[in-house]
C-alpha positions in Angstrom: 346.9 273.2 -27.4 346.8 274.7 -23.9 348.7 277.7 -22.6 350.8 277.2 -19.4 350.4 280.9 -18.8 349.2 284.0 -20.6 352.6 284.3 -22.2 352.8 280.8 -23.7 351.9 280.1 -27.3 353.0 276.5 -28.0 353.4 274.7 -31.3 354.4 275.6 -34.9 351.0 275.3 -36.5 349.3 278.6 -37.0 346.4 279.8 -39.1 346.2 283.3 -40.6 349.3 284.9 -39.0 352.5 283.0 -39.9 355.0 285.6 -38.5 356.5 286.1 -35.1 354.5 289.3 -34.9 351.4 287.2 -35.1 352.5 285.1 -32.1 353.4 288.2 -30.1 350.1 290.0 -31.0 348.1 286.9 -29.9 349.9 286.9 -26.6 349.2 290.6 -26.0 345.5 290.0 -26.9 345.2 287.1 -24.4 346.9 289.2 -21.6 344.7 292.3 -21.9 341.5 290.2 -22.1 342.4 288.2 -18.9 343.1 291.5 -17.1 339.8 293.0 -18.2 337.8 290.0 -16.8 334.7 290.6 -19.1 333.9 290.4 -22.8 334.5 293.8 -24.3 331.9 295.7 -26.4 334.5 297.9 -28.0 338.2 297.4 -28.9 340.5 300.2 -29.9 343.9 299.3 -31.3 346.8 301.6 -32.2 349.6 300.0 -34.1 353.2 301.3 -34.3 356.4 300.1 -36.0 356.4 296.5 -37.3 353.0 295.8 -35.9 351.7 298.6 -38.1 353.6 297.3 -41.1 352.3 293.7 -40.7 348.7 294.8 -40.3 347.8 294.2 -43.9 350.5 291.6 -44.7 350.3 289.3 -41.8 347.1 290.4 -40.0 348.4 291.8 -36.7 344.9 293.2 -36.1 343.4 289.7 -36.6 345.9 288.2 -34.2 345.3 290.8 -31.5 341.5 290.5 -31.8 341.8 286.7 -32.0 343.8 286.7 -28.7 341.2 289.0 -27.1 338.4 286.6 -28.1 340.3 283.7 -26.6 341.2 281.9 -29.8 344.4 279.9 -30.1 346.5 280.2 -33.3 345.6 276.7 -34.5 341.9 277.3 -34.2 340.1 277.4 -37.5 338.2 280.5 -36.2 341.4 282.4 -35.5 341.7 284.0 -39.0 338.0 285.0 -38.8 338.4 287.0 -35.6 337.4 290.3 -37.0 334.2 288.9 -38.6 333.3 287.0 -35.4 333.9 290.2 -33.3 331.4 292.0 -35.5 328.9 289.2 -35.3 329.1 289.4 -31.5 328.4 293.2 -31.6 332.0 294.2 -30.7 333.2 297.4 -32.4 336.8 297.2 -33.5 338.7 300.3 -34.4 342.3 299.8 -35.6 344.6 302.7 -36.3 348.0 302.8 -37.9 349.8 305.5 -36.0 352.4 307.8 -37.5 354.1 308.8 -34.3 357.3 307.0 -33.3 356.9 305.3 -29.9 359.5 305.1 -27.1 359.7 301.3 -27.8 359.8 300.0 -31.4 357.1 297.6 -32.5 354.5 298.8 -30.1 350.7 298.3 -29.8 348.2 300.1 -27.5 344.9 298.3 -26.8 341.9 299.7 -25.0 338.9 297.5 -24.1 335.6 299.0 -23.2 332.5 297.5 -21.5 329.8 299.9 -20.2 331.6 302.3 -17.9 334.7 300.1 -17.5 337.8 300.1 -19.6 341.4 298.9 -19.6 344.3 300.3 -21.6 347.5 298.3 -22.1 350.7 299.1 -24.0 353.0 296.3 -25.0 355.8 295.8 -27.6 357.7 293.1 -29.4 361.2 292.4 -28.2 362.0 289.8 -30.9 361.8 286.1 -31.4 358.2 285.9 -30.5 358.8 287.6 -27.1 356.9 290.6 -25.7 357.2 293.3 -23.0 354.2 294.7 -21.2 355.1 298.4 -20.8 352.0 299.9 -19.2 348.6 299.0 -17.8 346.0 301.8 -17.2 348.8 304.3 -16.9 350.8 302.3 -14.4 354.4 301.7 -15.5 355.3 298.0 -15.8 358.1 297.4 -18.2 358.0 293.6 -17.6 359.6 291.1 -19.9 358.0 287.8 -20.3 361.3 286.1 -19.4 360.5 287.0 -15.7 357.9 285.3 -13.5 355.8 287.9 -11.9 352.5 288.5 -10.1 350.4 291.6 -11.0 348.0 292.7 -8.3 345.5 295.5 -8.8 344.5 296.5 -5.2 342.8 299.3 -3.3 346.0 300.6 -1.8 344.9 299.5 1.6 347.4 299.3 4.5 348.8 295.8 4.9 348.1 294.5 1.4 351.8 294.0 0.5 352.6 292.3 3.9 349.6 290.0 3.4 350.7 288.9 0.0 354.4 288.5 0.9 353.4 286.5 4.0 351.6 283.9 1.7 354.6 283.7 -0.5 357.0 283.3 2.5 354.8 280.5 3.9 355.1 278.7 0.5 358.9 279.3 0.5 358.6 281.2 -2.7 361.7 283.5 -3.3 360.8 287.1 -4.2 363.3 288.8 -6.5 361.7 292.3 -6.6 358.7 294.2 -5.4 357.4 297.5 -6.8 354.3 299.6 -6.5 352.8 301.9 -9.2 350.4 304.4 -7.8 348.7 307.4 -9.4 346.9 308.9 -6.4 347.1 308.0 -2.7 344.2 306.0 -1.5 343.2 304.9 -5.1 343.8 301.7 -7.1 347.5 300.8 -7.3 349.4 298.1 -9.1 351.6 295.8 -7.1 354.2 293.9 -9.1 356.1 291.0 -7.4 358.8 289.2 -9.4 359.4 285.7 -8.2 362.0 283.0 -8.7 359.4 280.6 -10.0 356.0 280.7 -11.6 353.2 280.6 -9.0 350.7 277.8 -9.2 347.0 278.1 -9.3 346.5 277.4 -5.6 348.8 280.2 -4.5 347.2 282.7 -6.9 343.7 281.8 -5.6 344.8 282.3 -2.0 346.1 285.8 -2.9 342.9 286.6 -4.8 341.0 285.8 -1.6 342.7 288.6 0.4 340.7 291.8 1.2 341.1 294.8 -1.1 342.4 292.7 -4.0 340.8 293.8 -7.3 342.6 291.5 -9.8 345.5 289.1 -9.7 347.3 287.7 -12.7 350.5 285.6 -12.9 352.8 286.3 -15.8 355.7 284.1 -17.0 
């Protein structure tokens, strides 16, 4: 079973997590791991709402860690994700939070490696679908029903025009562009929603632009 994108989990056969929350948790794990670019040495998970309630019953923590480790839900190793993480020297800290989040059924994941870390907040929106709310403090609020390109960049002059020029050359329709920035001159998050999912060739061309830190297509 192969994923067409980081949001796709195909097929009814699952091991260890038979609920929709398991599917959603696995998707979230895959996304945050792909954004981090490196195997983590520490994973912190905060569970809210139904993710918290399914932690013991359906193993939301197992599904999240399984996704982070790159396992698919029909992999025999999937249900052993916590044990495998420990064997690899990865510390996993899972907390059931009491506070009520802004979005129901929310999870916050932080991955650490040496001095690097990434924090992502996502939630379930029902029927196995998810929404990515925030990445490293940048507001996103992106549903998986939209095709979008996430670009972490060094906030350098001309980055947006360089990216949109590539998309225009490929005749790709842009539905929306927004930029999240915490501090001028620092890393910013460029979000471009497109009419269609971008193929690998286009993404690689964008990755090759100057001042691009990370590029990920969501659909």
